N, C-alpha and C positions, 0 to 999 in steps of 0.2 A: 548052251547059252540060255540063261534064264533072264528074262526081262520083266521087271515089276513096273507098273504104271501107278503112280500115286494119284488117288482121286479125292475130291472134296466137293462140297456143295458149290454150285455156281461156275464150275469149269465149263469151258466151251465143248460142245458135243464132238466136233470133228477133231479137236486136239487130242481127245481120248480114243474115239472110235477109229480114226485114221490109222495111227500106229498099231492099235490093237488088231485091226483087220489084216494089215500087212504081216505082222508077226505071227498072228494066229494061222494065216495061210501058210507061212513058212513052216510052222510046226506040223500042219497037216500034210505038207509036201515032203515030210521026212528029212527036213534040213537041220534037225537037232535044235530047234528053237522052242522054248516054252515061255508063254506070256501070261501074266495074271494081273488082276487089279488088286491094289493094296491101299490101306488107309491107316493113319495114326489114331491112337486113342480108342481102339476097339469099335470104331464106326462100322456099322453093318450095312448101311445104305447111304449113298451119296447121289444127289440129283444134279444133272447138268443144267445149264442155263435154258436149254430147250425143253426141260421137263423129263428127260430120260433118266429113269432110276437105274442105278448100278449097285452091285452088291460085292464089295471088295472082301478079300481075305485079310488075314492078319498082317501087320507091319513086320516084315522080316528081311530088311535089306542085307543082313549078314549072309544070306544065301542067294543073293542076286548078283548077276554080272553087270547088269545095266539097270539104272533106276531113272525112269522118265517122269518128268513133272510137266503136266499140261498147263495152259493158261486159261484166261477167261475171267471176265468181271473186273478187270483192272481199272477200267474207266469209271466204274460205279463208286460213288462216294460212300455208299452204305449197302448193306445186304451181303449176299454171298459172293464168293469169287476170290481171285488172287489178292486184291487189296484187303479184303476181310481176313484172309488167312495170314497175311503179313502182320496185320494189327493184332490178331489173336496170339500169334507167336508159336503155337504148337508145332505146326508143320515145319517152319524154318528151323526150329530147335532140333526136331527129329532128323532133318536133313543134315544139319551140322554133325550130329552125333553119329550118323550113318557113314560118314566119310572114312575110308580105309583104302589101303593099297589093293588094287584089283577091281574096285568098283568104279564103273563109269557113270557119271551123272549126265543126264540129257534133259533137254527141255524143248517144248513147243511154244512158240509165241511168247506171251507174257509170263509163262512159267519160268523164264529166265530171271524175272524179278524176285520170284521165290527163292531161286538159287542164290541170287544176290543177297537177299535178306539172311540167308544162311552163311554168308561169307565165302561162297564157293566160286565166285567169278572175279574176285578182286585181282586186278592187274592182268587179267587173262583175256585173250581174244574170244568174242562171243557175239551173239546177235539175238534179236527179238523182233516183235512187230515194229514196223517202221515208225509208228507214232509213239513208241515207248523207248526209242533209242536214247534220247536225251536222259531219261530217268535211269536207264541201264548204265550209262556213263557216269552219272552222278553217284550211282551206287557202287562204283569202283570197277566196273567192267571196261574192257577195251573193245568197243563195237567195231566190227569189220564188215565189209561188203561180202555177203555170202548168204545164200538161201539155207545152207547148212554149214556150220563152222565147227570143225573138228580140231580140238586142242588136246588130244590124248584122252585123259579121263574126264574131259568136259566137252560135250557135243551139244550145241544149241542150234535151233532152227527158227526161221522167221515165222510169219503169221499164217494161221488157218491151215491151208492145204500143204504147207511145207512139212507138216507132221508125217505125211506120206513119204516125202523125200528123206526125212530123218530116218524112218524105219527101214527104208530100202538101203540107205547108206550103212546102217548098222548091220544089216544082213550081209552086205558086200564086205564090210570090214571084218566080220567074224566068220563068214561062211564063203566068201569069194564072189567074184563078179558073175560067174555062171549062175549061182543061186539067186542073186538079185535080178539078173536078166530073166530068169524063169518066172519070177514073181511078177515082174513088169509085163511079161507076155500074157500071163494068166489074167492079170488085172486090167489089161489094155490101158496101161498108164505109163507115161514116159516122164522120168525125173527131169526137173528143170535145174539149170545152172544159175549161179555158180556154187560150187563146192569149194570151201577153203579149208586147207589142212595145215597144221602147225609145221613150221619149217619154211613155209612160203612167205613172200613179202606180204605185209599186212596192208590191204587197201582200206584205209580208214573210212568208216561209214558215218556220214554226218547227219545230224537231225535236220528236219525241215522238208523231207520228202512229202509229196502230195499223196493223199489216199484217205481211206476211212479211218475213223478214230480207233485207237487201241481198244480191245475188248476188255 
């Protein structure tokens, strides 16, 4: 199971580090998981909103089983982050071109808006940060109530810490519940519900929830 995490300037720190930590631990535990950072356009360094420099490898979604897109910077009208990447168009175009049978797209928080810009959530159950739900619906997604929403080759997660739940769910889905349970025990972390999977009734998620602004 190879998982690539797409990085770009202005992404949220935990959106990247959370899934990377879980999946990296899975690899070290001998669960057959490989995780790496990747970026489009030959980018050799990307910096998070908190100032953490990351050094991605080449963009190679053809050899990945899962491609995770983090969020961050969506509320900013200028500068780096999701909104800037949507405006630039390079990452959405690369995501569109990467689509193929067997590749699972995943997102954390407002990374779902990048998937939407790539045309990958249209008419499909998905989720994002609660303050960006309305924009996700306007972009063609079908927001549902779920901390993690699994619609087969599209798996989206809510805001910030839900990236941990996303990664643990991916481990469970590909490697089984015992593997995910082991990681939770080592990390001393318990996943939060709800998890929604395709085939279940769709509990529509409405905009207007209270909370912090989308990042």
